[in-house]
C-alpha positions as CSV (number, residue, x, y, z in Angstrom):
1,M,-36.3,85.2,24.4
2,K,-37.1,84.4,28.1
3,K,-34.9,81.4,27.8
4,V,-31.8,83.5,27.4
5,L,-32.4,85.2,30.7
6,V,-31.1,82.1,32.5
7,L,-28.4,81.8,29.8
8,I,-25.8,79.2,29.5
9,G,-24.9,80.2,33.0
10,F,-21.2,79.7,33.2
11,F,-21.4,82.3,36.0
12,L,-23.4,80.0,38.2
13,C,-23.8,77.1,35.7
14,C,-26.9,75.1,35.0
15,S,-28.9,74.0,38.0
16,L,-28.9,70.3,37.1
17,C,-32.3,69.7,38.8
18,V,-32.4,66.0,37.8
19,M,-29.0,65.4,39.4
20,A,-29.7,67.2,42.6
21,Q,-32.9,65.4,43.1
22,T,-31.3,62.0,42.8
23,N,-29.2,62.2,46.0
24,R,-31.7,64.5,47.8
25,E,-34.4,61.9,47.4
26,R,-32.0,59.3,48.8
27,A,-31.4,61.6,51.8
28,V,-35.1,62.0,52.4
29,K,-35.7,58.3,52.4
30,L,-32.7,57.6,54.7
31,L,-34.1,60.0,57.4
32,E,-37.5,58.2,57.1
33,W,-35.9,54.8,57.6
34,V,-34.0,56.2,60.7
35,K,-37.2,57.5,62.2
36,Q,-39.0,54.2,61.5
37,N,-36.0,52.1,62.9
38,Q,-35.6,50.3,59.5
39,T,-32.0,49.5,60.3
40,D,-31.6,46.9,57.6
41,S,-32.5,49.5,54.9
42,V,-30.2,52.1,56.3
43,Y,-27.3,49.7,56.7
44,A,-27.7,48.3,53.1
45,H,-27.1,51.7,51.7
46,L,-23.8,52.4,53.6
47,D,-20.6,52.2,51.5
48,F,-17.9,49.7,52.4
49,N,-15.7,52.1,54.5
50,T,-18.7,53.4,56.5
51,R,-19.8,49.9,57.3
52,K,-16.4,49.3,58.8
53,M,-16.8,52.3,61.1
54,I,-20.5,51.9,62.0
55,Q,-21.8,48.6,63.3
56,K,-25.3,47.6,62.4
57,S,-26.2,47.4,66.1
58,Q,-25.2,51.1,66.5
59,L,-28.1,52.0,64.1
60,E,-30.7,50.1,66.1
61,G,-33.0,52.5,67.9
62,M,-31.0,55.5,66.9
63,W,-34.1,57.8,66.6
64,Q,-35.7,56.5,69.8
65,Q,-32.4,57.2,71.7
66,L,-32.3,60.7,70.3
67,V,-35.9,61.4,71.4
68,Q,-35.1,60.2,74.9
69,Q,-32.1,62.5,75.2
70,V,-33.3,65.7,73.5
71,G,-37.1,65.4,73.6
72,E,-39.8,65.1,71.0
73,V,-39.6,67.0,67.7
74,D,-41.2,70.5,67.7
75,S,-40.5,71.3,64.0
76,E,-38.3,70.5,61.1
77,G,-36.6,72.7,58.6
78,E,-36.3,72.3,54.8
79,W,-33.8,70.0,53.1
80,M,-30.7,71.9,52.2
81,Q,-27.4,71.1,50.5
82,D,-23.9,72.5,50.9
83,A,-20.3,71.6,50.0
84,V,-17.3,71.1,52.2
85,Q,-14.0,70.8,50.3
86,G,-15.9,69.6,47.2
87,I,-18.1,67.0,49.1
88,I,-21.8,67.6,48.6
89,L,-23.7,67.4,52.0
90,Y,-27.5,67.1,52.3
91,Y,-28.9,68.1,55.6
92,K,-32.1,69.0,57.5
93,D,-32.3,70.9,60.8
94,I,-34.6,69.3,63.3
95,N,-35.8,71.2,66.4
96,F,-36.1,68.8,69.3
97,K,-37.6,70.1,72.6
98,R,-34.3,70.4,74.3
99,M,-31.9,71.3,71.4
100,P,-31.8,71.5,67.6
101,L,-29.8,68.9,65.7
102,R,-28.8,68.6,62.1
103,F,-29.2,65.3,60.2
104,V,-26.3,65.2,57.7
105,V,-25.7,62.7,54.9
106,S,-23.4,62.5,51.9
107,F,-22.9,60.0,49.1
108,D,-20.1,58.5,47.0
109,A,-20.1,58.3,43.2
110,D,-22.2,55.2,43.3
111,G,-24.9,56.7,45.4
112,Q,-23.8,54.8,48.6
113,V,-23.8,56.6,51.9
114,N,-20.3,57.7,53.1
115,K,-21.5,60.0,55.9
116,L,-24.6,59.8,58.1
117,R,-24.8,61.6,61.4
118,F,-26.7,63.9,63.7
119,V,-24.7,67.0,64.8
120,P,-25.5,70.2,66.7
121,V,-26.8,73.0,64.4
122,P,-23.9,75.3,63.9
123,A,-24.2,79.0,64.8
124,A,-25.3,81.2,61.9
125,V,-22.4,82.6,59.8
126,K,-22.3,86.3,60.0
127,P,-22.0,88.0,56.6
128,V,-18.6,89.5,55.6
129,E,-19.3,93.1,56.1
130,A,-18.3,95.5,53.3
131,V,-17.9,99.0,54.5
132,F,-18.0,101.9,52.0
133,D,-15.4,104.5,52.8
134,S,-17.5,107.7,52.4
135,V,-14.7,109.9,53.6
136,R,-12.4,108.9,50.8
137,L,-14.8,107.7,48.2
138,E,-17.9,109.0,46.4
139,E,-20.6,107.3,44.3
140,R,-22.7,109.0,41.7
141,A,-25.8,107.7,40.0
142,M,-25.5,107.6,36.2
143,E,-27.3,106.0,33.2
144,V,-26.0,104.0,30.3
145,V,-28.2,104.6,27.3
146,T,-28.4,102.5,24.1
147,G,-31.3,103.6,21.9
148,E,-34.4,102.9,23.9
149,Y,-32.6,101.0,26.6
150,H,-31.8,103.0,29.8
151,L,-29.6,101.1,32.3
152,P,-29.1,102.4,35.8
153,A,-25.4,102.8,36.6
154,T,-23.0,103.7,39.5
155,L,-19.8,105.6,39.2
156,T,-17.4,105.0,42.2
157,F,-14.3,107.3,42.5
158,P,-12.0,108.9,45.0
159,R,-13.3,112.2,46.3
160,D,-11.7,115.3,44.8
161,G,-10.0,113.0,42.1
162,N,-9.1,114.4,38.7
163,N,-7.7,112.8,35.5
164,L,-8.6,109.4,36.9
165,P,-8.3,106.2,35.0
166,L,-11.7,104.6,34.5
167,V,-12.6,100.9,34.5
168,I,-15.9,99.8,33.1
169,L,-17.0,96.4,34.5
170,V,-18.6,93.9,32.1
171,Q,-20.7,91.1,33.7
172,G,-20.9,87.5,32.9
173,S,-23.9,85.6,31.4
174,G,-27.3,85.9,32.9
175,P,-29.4,88.9,34.1
176,H,-27.0,90.4,36.7
177,D,-27.4,93.6,38.6
178,R,-24.5,96.1,38.7
179,D,-23.2,94.7,41.9
180,G,-22.8,91.2,40.6
181,S,-25.0,89.8,43.4
182,I,-24.5,86.1,43.9
183,G,-26.1,84.8,47.1
184,P,-24.8,87.0,49.9
185,N,-21.9,88.2,47.8
186,K,-21.4,91.2,45.5
187,V,-18.5,90.6,43.2
188,Y,-18.6,93.8,41.1
189,R,-19.3,96.0,44.0
190,D,-16.2,94.6,45.8
191,L,-14.1,95.3,42.7
192,A,-15.5,98.8,42.4
193,W,-14.9,99.8,46.0
194,G,-11.5,98.1,46.1
195,L,-10.2,99.8,42.9
196,A,-11.6,103.2,43.9
197,E,-9.6,103.0,47.1
198,K,-6.5,102.6,44.9
199,G,-7.2,105.8,43.0
200,I,-9.3,104.4,40.0
201,A,-12.8,105.3,39.0
202,V,-15.1,102.4,38.3
203,L,-18.4,102.4,36.3
204,R,-20.8,99.5,36.7
205,F,-24.3,99.1,35.5
206,D,-27.3,96.8,35.6
207,K,-27.3,94.5,32.6
208,R,-30.0,94.9,29.9
209,T,-31.4,91.4,30.5
210,Y,-31.7,92.3,34.3
211,I,-33.8,95.5,33.6
212,Y,-35.7,94.6,30.5
213,K,-35.9,90.8,30.7
214,D,-37.8,89.5,27.7
215,K,-38.0,92.9,26.1
216,S,-34.2,93.2,25.8
217,V,-34.4,93.3,22.0
218,P,-37.0,94.8,19.7
219,K,-40.0,92.7,19.0
220,G,-39.2,90.1,16.3
221,M,-35.5,90.0,17.0
222,E,-33.5,87.2,18.7
223,I,-30.9,88.2,21.2
224,T,-27.1,87.7,20.6
225,P,-24.1,88.6,22.7
226,K,-24.1,91.9,20.7
227,E,-27.4,93.0,22.3
228,E,-26.9,91.3,25.6
229,V,-23.4,92.8,26.3
230,I,-21.4,94.5,23.6
231,D,-23.7,97.4,22.5
232,D,-24.3,98.6,26.1
233,V,-20.6,98.5,27.0
234,L,-19.8,100.6,23.9
235,S,-22.4,103.1,25.1
236,A,-20.7,103.1,28.6
237,I,-17.4,103.8,26.9
238,R,-19.0,106.8,25.1
239,L,-20.4,107.9,28.4
240,A,-16.9,108.0,29.9
241,G,-16.2,111.1,27.7
242,N,-18.7,113.1,29.7
243,I,-17.4,112.2,33.2
244,K,-15.3,115.3,34.3
245,E,-13.2,113.3,36.8
246,V,-12.0,110.8,34.2
247,D,-9.0,110.9,31.9
248,T,-10.6,109.8,28.6
249,K,-7.2,108.6,27.4
250,R,-7.1,106.0,30.2
251,V,-10.4,104.0,29.9
252,F,-10.2,100.3,30.5
253,V,-12.7,97.5,30.2
254,A,-12.7,94.6,32.8
255,G,-14.8,91.7,31.7
256,H,-15.7,88.8,33.9
257,S,-16.6,85.3,32.5
258,L,-18.8,86.0,29.4
259,G,-17.7,89.6,29.7
260,G,-14.1,88.5,29.5
261,L,-14.8,86.3,26.5
262,L,-16.3,89.3,24.7
263,A,-13.7,91.9,25.9
264,P,-11.4,91.5,22.9
265,Q,-14.3,92.2,20.5
266,I,-15.4,95.2,22.6
267,A,-11.8,96.6,22.4
268,K,-11.8,96.0,18.6
269,E,-15.0,97.9,18.1
270,A,-14.3,100.7,20.6
271,D,-10.8,101.4,19.2
272,C,-10.2,103.9,22.0
273,L,-9.5,101.8,25.1
274,K,-6.2,102.0,27.0
275,G,-6.4,98.3,27.9
276,V,-8.6,95.3,28.7
277,I,-8.8,92.9,31.6
278,M,-10.1,89.4,31.3
279,L,-11.2,87.9,34.6
280,A,-12.0,84.1,34.3
281,A,-12.5,84.5,30.5
282,S,-13.4,81.4,28.5
283,C,-12.0,81.0,25.0
284,R,-13.4,77.6,24.0
285,P,-16.8,77.0,22.3
286,L,-19.5,77.8,24.9
287,D,-21.4,74.6,24.3
288,K,-18.2,72.6,25.2
289,V,-17.7,74.7,28.3
290,M,-21.4,74.0,29.3
291,E,-21.0,70.3,28.8
292,E,-17.8,70.3,30.9
293,Q,-19.6,72.1,33.7
294,I,-22.5,69.7,33.7
295,R,-20.2,66.7,33.9
296,Y,-18.2,68.2,36.7
297,I,-21.3,68.8,38.8
298,A,-22.5,65.4,38.0
299,S,-19.2,64.0,39.3
300,L,-19.8,65.8,42.6
301,E,-23.4,64.6,42.9
302,G,-22.7,61.0,42.2
303,G,-25.2,58.4,41.0
304,V,-26.0,60.3,37.8
305,T,-26.5,58.3,34.6
306,E,-25.0,59.2,31.3
307,E,-28.6,59.6,29.9
308,Q,-29.4,62.2,32.6
309,I,-26.3,64.1,31.7
310,R,-27.1,64.0,28.1
311,Q,-30.6,65.2,28.7
312,Q,-29.3,68.1,30.8
313,I,-26.8,69.1,28.0
314,E,-29.6,69.1,25.4
315,Q,-31.9,71.2,27.7
316,S,-29.1,73.7,28.3
317,K,-28.4,74.2,24.6
318,K,-32.1,75.1,24.2
319,M,-31.8,77.9,26.7
320,A,-30.6,80.4,24.1
321,P,-31.9,81.1,20.5
322,Q,-30.1,79.9,17.5
323,A,-29.0,83.4,16.6
324,Y,-27.0,83.5,19.9
325,W,-25.2,80.3,19.2
326,K,-24.5,81.3,15.6
327,W,-22.9,84.6,16.7
328,L,-20.6,82.7,19.1
329,Q,-19.7,80.2,16.5
330,S,-18.5,82.9,14.2
331,Y,-16.5,84.7,17.0
332,E,-12.8,83.8,17.5
333,P,-11.8,85.4,20.8
334,V,-8.1,84.3,20.8
335,M,-7.5,85.5,17.2
336,T,-9.4,88.8,18.0
337,A,-7.2,89.3,21.1
338,Y,-4.1,88.5,19.0
339,G,-4.9,91.4,16.7
340,L,-5.0,93.9,19.5
341,T,-2.0,96.1,20.3
342,L,-3.3,97.5,23.6
343,P,-2.3,96.0,27.0
344,M,-4.2,92.9,28.1
345,L,-4.3,91.4,31.5
346,F,-5.6,87.8,32.1
347,L,-6.5,86.7,35.6
348,Q,-7.7,83.2,36.5
349,G,-8.7,81.4,39.7
350,E,-7.2,77.9,39.8
351,R,-10.2,76.4,41.7
352,D,-12.6,77.7,39.0
353,Y,-14.7,74.8,37.6
354,Q,-16.8,77.1,35.3
355,V,-13.9,78.6,33.3
356,T,-10.9,76.4,33.9
357,M,-7.2,76.5,33.7
358,Q,-7.5,74.9,30.3
359,D,-9.0,78.1,29.0
360,F,-6.3,80.1,30.7
361,A,-3.6,77.9,29.1
362,M,-5.2,78.3,25.7
363,W,-5.2,82.1,26.0
364,K,-1.5,81.9,26.9
365,L,-0.7,79.6,24.0
366,G,-2.6,81.7,21.5
367,L,-1.0,84.9,22.7
368,F,2.5,83.4,23.1
369,G,5.2,86.0,22.4
370,K,2.8,88.9,22.6
371,P,4.5,91.5,24.8
372,N,1.2,93.3,25.5
373,A,-0.4,90.2,27.2
374,T,0.1,89.6,31.0
375,F,-1.1,86.4,32.8
376,K,-1.6,85.6,36.4
377,S,-3.5,82.8,38.2
378,Y,-4.4,82.3,41.9
379,P,-4.4,78.8,43.5
380,P,-7.1,79.3,46.2
381,L,-9.6,81.3,44.1
382,N,-12.9,80.3,42.5
383,H,-14.8,81.7,39.5
384,C,-15.8,84.8,41.6
385,F,-12.2,85.3,42.7
386,M,-13.1,84.4,46.3
387,E,-11.0,82.1,48.4
388,G,-11.9,78.5,49.3
389,E,-10.5,75.1,49.8
390,G,-10.9,71.8,48.0
391,K,-13.0,71.4,44.9
392,S,-15.2,74.4,44.1
393,T,-18.9,73.8,43.9
394,P,-22.1,75.8,43.1
395,M,-23.0,75.9,46.8
396,E,-19.8,77.8,47.5
397,Y,-21.4,81.0,46.2
398,N,-23.9,80.8,49.1
399,H,-21.1,81.4,51.6
400,P,-20.4,85.1,52.5
401,A,-17.0,86.1,51.1
402,R,-15.2,89.0,49.4
403,V,-13.2,89.3,46.2
404,S,-9.5,88.6,47.0
405,Q,-7.5,91.7,47.9
406,S,-4.7,90.2,45.9
407,V,-6.8,90.5,42.7
408,I,-7.8,94.0,43.5
409,E,-4.2,95.0,44.1
410,D,-2.9,93.3,40.9
411,V,-5.6,94.9,38.8
412,A,-4.9,98.3,40.3
413,D,-1.1,98.1,39.9
414,W,-1.5,97.0,36.3
415,I,-3.9,99.9,35.4
416,L,-1.7,102.5,37.1
417,K,1.3,101.3,35.2
418,N,-0.4,101.5,31.8
């Protein structure tokens, strides 16, 4: 059961430890060679284009020259990695006596160095502040209850609002809190506050696997998407009937990632929703999506063998019990959605590598001619519907950002029209 808590992860994907270590170990060794003035070793690992730009003589005594200019080393930070326009950078901050410098290195697909330099340590990036409008909005603590499981929840709504449409947010895979906290970002809180400012009540709650962890199903049972997601969302829909500010005839479900995949089934079982919203919803077999993610990240890392990729795929498949996979294999999301008559909105970030435009196209094809299905994609947005440039990478989620205002406005306009 504990394995499912890091589930299949097409919200943040699999960590690919083996792949990350490959280039990180190369970066560590390169810095050692620079310090030891092993010029031949450094130069031998530069790619063809970098050799044309950096002469071997320029590498001679690099470290000694730095020490003369900025003083001896006081301390060194941890190795880190980041991505700039899809290029993975490995770096370490080194505090010399007179100024801090950052050693930066990156690699091509063959593991050869295509960037190696010391640069000033950039100023810390200030978080993108999200300010709650307490004059116009109100939040109320609630609780979603399914049998013995009690999940803390938050209702966000306009002050003095009546007969409000309500959106219930459904999270992606993994043990997420109600805010959808990813690094410094809070995806679901952004959506809740943004939609509430447009006159819509929003209910979000901590996921069962976040609160109860390995006790998320009764002893002796194996978890499936039914226990992980569906049962608690159905409880939240029933709870909506007791919220005085809400128009019970205008209750919507907005599912993100895994939540979007399961949204058609939730709508089918609830049979009382006004509409469903699928945000970055996959519709292909989950094991295929996982394999695609692993290969994508391997392509960013470079120097990863097919055997390492195969091992990671096999390890990832073992992260959920057989009952979980069996449930998904029997579920047909597109056909389930096709059988719905209520309004459906599909939104997709075109830079999303976790749930791709291929999924979006398959939803469109499967629901072709259905007047109740609306589709929209956004070129600059990633899986969390936050803006960026170049290829999206896992490290992108460590950068402070906010859910695109365009997405919030499009969702709000669609809800208010239905």
